[in-house]
KOLNU-731185 format. One record per atom (N, C-alpha, C): x, y, z. Coordinates in steps of 0.001 Angstrom, whole numbers, plus 500000, padded with zeros to 6 digits. Atoms other than C-alpha are relative to their C-alpha. Layout:
# residues N
XYZ ...
This chain:
# residues 83
500825498858500007 500048500004500011 500851501262499977 499231498763500001 501194503511499299 499394500952501023 500447499048498922 500750506578501542 498579500447499774 501406499513500260 497532507746499831 499025498867500315 500847501162499708 495992504271500059 499785499842501535 500080500157498524 496828504119503785 499139501127500496 500817498845499529 495365507600504297 498532499708499756 501408500307500299 492156506500502586 499397498946500898 500462501095499105 491885503343504653 499706500596501357 500127499464498665 492345505323507856 498715500837500017 501258499178500021 489574507801506900 498818499159499838 501126500918500127 487332504992505891 499704499353501365 500221500606498634 487858503264509314 499398500979500917 500572498979499098 487161506513511086 498582500303499671 501354499719500413 484083507169509037 499033498881500448 500830501111499551 482780503669509929 499730500026501498 500161499879498592 483340504341513562 499113501194500403 500704498736499766 481982507907513539 499430500526498704 500636499662501214 479461508354510786 499878501550499813 500078498532500109 479311512102511535 501288500735499907 498689499384500095 482984512662511202 500088500869498774 499872499036501055 483686515735509109 501445500203499713 498618499975500399 486972515547507203 500372501213499174 499765498785500934 486591518902505290 501079500872500619 499059499025499456 488745520877507696 501105499269500746 499046500781499246 490956518091508941 501415500447499667 498546499657500102 494534519113509541 500811498735500294 499274501275499910 496762516104508957 501094499967501013 498935499889499003 499311517345511504 499461500338501400 500615499798498702 496889517882514393 499361498728500534 500487501190499480 495657515234516746 498586499687499486 501270500414500496 492756513271515288 498910500015501106 500993500082498866 491120512816518702 499407501347500286 500474498638499733 490848516572519170 499110500557498838 500744499452501163 489608517421515692 498707499240499750 501128500863500322 487121514530515334 499170499552501210 500629500291498726 486102514278518993 499896498451500155 499916501460499754 487167510605519093 500380499782501501 499678500253498602 487192509162522576 500925498764500025 499053501091499911 489495506374523832 499442498694499376 500616501189500626 487033503632522746 500051500099498450 499888499840501456 486943505053519242 501427499717499445 498572500234500334 490740505067519186 500264498555499962 499713501429499923 490854501431520228 499303499307498904 500686500609501131 488233500614517564 500878500116498790 499125499731501178 490640502105514981 501145498930500050 498871500974499896 493541499896516316 499458498630499733 500622501348500149 491257496838516438 499659499707498484 500413500152501436 490074497413512815 501262499778499143 498669500209500657 493748497674511605 500395498581500226 499549501406499692 494409494386513388 499110499036499219 500949500888500703 491287492756511826 500265500001498582 499827499901501407 491904493923508339 501392499547499525 498627500227500495 495713493594508110 500873499194500903 499230500801499006 496749491342511006 501086500805500600 498961499018499485 498639494356512354 499820500234501464 500029499749498520 499487494445516061 500722501311500200 499398498716499565 500062497949517380 500111499884501535 499708500033498502 501683497703520848 499502501290500635 500561498797499284 500095500074523420 501049501092500105 498993498936499888 503418501879523865 500277500743498688 499884499365501309 503218502771520121 498813500836499656 501197499252500253 499755504304520283 500281501455499654 499752498513500339 501158507884520291 500443500196498606 499604499925501441 502498507113516754 498745500237499175 501228499891500723 498778507173515753 499193501277500295 500654498776499562 497980510662517003 499430500833498916 500501499150501106 497676512616513728 499859499087498759 500155500725501233 496726511476510274 501414499707499366 498680500125500545 500258512080509068 500877498983500809 499195500918499230 501882510232511951 499432498554499813 500580501323500273 499481507289511365 500638499468498657 499491500450501336 500572507115507696 501448499705500124 498562500241499805 504216507414508688 500261498629500715 499821501207499152 503873504627511234 499566498727499218 500552501151500650 501772502322509072 500685499664498651 499368500206501304 503648502790505699 500958498802499979 499114501222500100 506518500320506411 499290498696500352 500724501213499582 504100497889508057 499067499490498920 500973500383501034 501667497839505143 500558500047498539 499378499749501310 504118498414502285 499709498847498995 500119501093500814 503760494917500918 498571499432499762 501434500373500203 499934494718500891 499474500494498695 
């Protein structure tokens, strides 16, 4: 997967979790939780969906890597490169 595909997958997962998520003013360098009003359960749902779809384990100590859209893509790109 390339960076754009990863970005689209992340937005799709977030949209499935929060149907009212508005991505029009999303700043890719600001925390997703603040911009989209995601709570800790929503965040865990994102992590679980990545695990379900791609067999990707995200250790809890690496959760901060998933704070912003850009940091998510940066973190996931080497892990999903061969998909």
